[in-house]
C-alpha positions, 0 to 999 in steps of 0.5 A: 242636695243632701245624701239622703235625697240623692238616695231614694231607697234610704228615704223610703226605708226611713219611712217604711212604717208610714208606707206600710200603714197606708198599705195596711189601711187599703188592705183593711178596706178592699174594694172591687173593680169600679167600686174603689171609692174610698181608695180613690179618695185616699189617693186623690187627697194625698196627691192634692196635699202634695201639690199634684193637679188631680183628676178624679173619676177617669174610667169610673173610679180612676185617679190621675195626678199630674206634676209639672216641673221645669221646662222639659218637654218629656212626659212619663206615665206610672201606673198602679192598680187599686182593685181587690178580688171577690175572695174571703180572706183567711190570713188572720192579719190584724189589718185583714179585710173588714168586708166579707168576701172581698180581699186584696189577694193580688197585691194591688194595695201594695202597688198603690202604696208604693206609687203614693210613696214615690209621689210624695218623694217626687213632689217634695224632693224630686229633681226633674224637668218635664211632666209626671203623670201618676195613673191610679187605675181601677178594675184591673181584675178582668173588668178592663179598667185600663181600657176604660181610662183610655177610652175616656181620654187618658192619653189625650188629656195626659200625653205620655212618652212612655208608661211603666207598671209593676206587679209583685211575683210570689215564688221569687226571692223578695225584692228581686226585679224581673224584666222581659222585652217583648211579649211578657204576658198572654192575651186572654179570651173567653169562649162559650160553646152551646150545642143543641141536639134533641133530648130523649131517654138514655135507653133509646139514644137512636131517637135523640141527637146527643149533644154530650157525645158531640161535646166530648168529641169537640173537647178532644179535637180542640186539644189539637189546636196547640199541638198541631196548629201552633208553632211548637216554639210559640206559647198558647193555651186552650183550656175547656174548664167547664162542661154543663150538660144534663142532670140525670143518668137516664135522660139525654139532654137537649143542650151541652155548654162548654166554657173555654179559656184561651191564651196566647203570647202572639197576636197572630197566633191569637187570631189563628186560635179563634179561627180554628176553634170556630172551624172545629166546632162547626165541623164536629157539630155538623158531623153529629147533627147538633147545632152549635153556637160560639160566643167568642169574647176577646179579653185582654191583649198580649202585653208587649214590652218595648225594647228601649223602655225595657232596657231603660227599666233594667238599668234603673233596676241595676242601679237600685238593687245591683245587677245580681238582684235583677233578672234581665229576661225572665220567662213570659207568663200565660196570665194576663194584665190589662196594662197591655192596653196602655202598651198598645197605645204607648211604649213602655215596660211592665216589670215584676218584683219578687214577693218571696220564695215558696215557703217564705213570707210573701210566697203564697200565690196571688188570688189565694185566701192566704195571700199578703203583699210583702211589706219589705218590698214597699221601700224598694218599689217606691224608690224604683219609681222615684229613680225611674221618674228622675232619670226619665225626666232628667 
């Protein structure tokens, strides 16, 4: 085997313009969750050209490419997300979104392009024995595309001994790889609290049952969950992000509605928080004489990276970029990610690649109209997947 093929990073760097062209094309034509028809067609066509067995439509618009080689019994899953966000792009780039109100503001265009580049290398030059499953997932942004793929038989059809995924991270030096064993990203739950009292004239509050006062007391009481019920060494967030009640200063409304975001890095703490929210709301509402309804919707699970797979992922990072360019145990994030559902079913690791420091190219935060994926990461991310696959399926 030539030295070129022994070094996937050199291979990817020589093709960086080709990889970037794919990324720019996807960025130029963003699609929201479960609407990634053009993107999934592009992915499927490329995989078929390179000799993968391809299934379209898993999880709505998901694509899985399978490549078997040799007699090895091990199987590996690598995942990239494909969906964009409902945000109006303000980058001014020549490949900016052509669709009003939709843009790739989280870098999923880059994630898809990196895995496609690795797919081509592994099909044409990869040395491994076993089964490679490339999972191109729809609807990561709050719609749970990973969960839907699993429910539709992802791991039954494509068994994986381990699964891995990668996300860019603005604010971190471009190309630096970050890993974390254990809980790495938080669960995310959504709560709507509806308080119903008795409306009336603001000048005669004694003839009313005021849901606004009850809402104010509940908002303050909810702050005690993290400060007094959670272990101080554990991470949790209870945010009351929206309050809707009344429209006039001389009218006490019938209802008040609170919208909450709840996050935790521990599965047991997640359950405790739900219990305490329900208890506090019920008790506070009763004390003010209002009726309370709690609509508690569980979103994404805690994302937990398994020890062995995380150390394996770290080792690939050390070989690719050197030990000085990895962070072996980074801080956990209170953001959420639906790859957590895959990690509930299979061992694996979700890692990060620095997109650029603050004030530098790639430093703009995700979910921002000015965000763009850093093209310098494309060869690194693609080479990382190529190396990881060859090592795992050696």
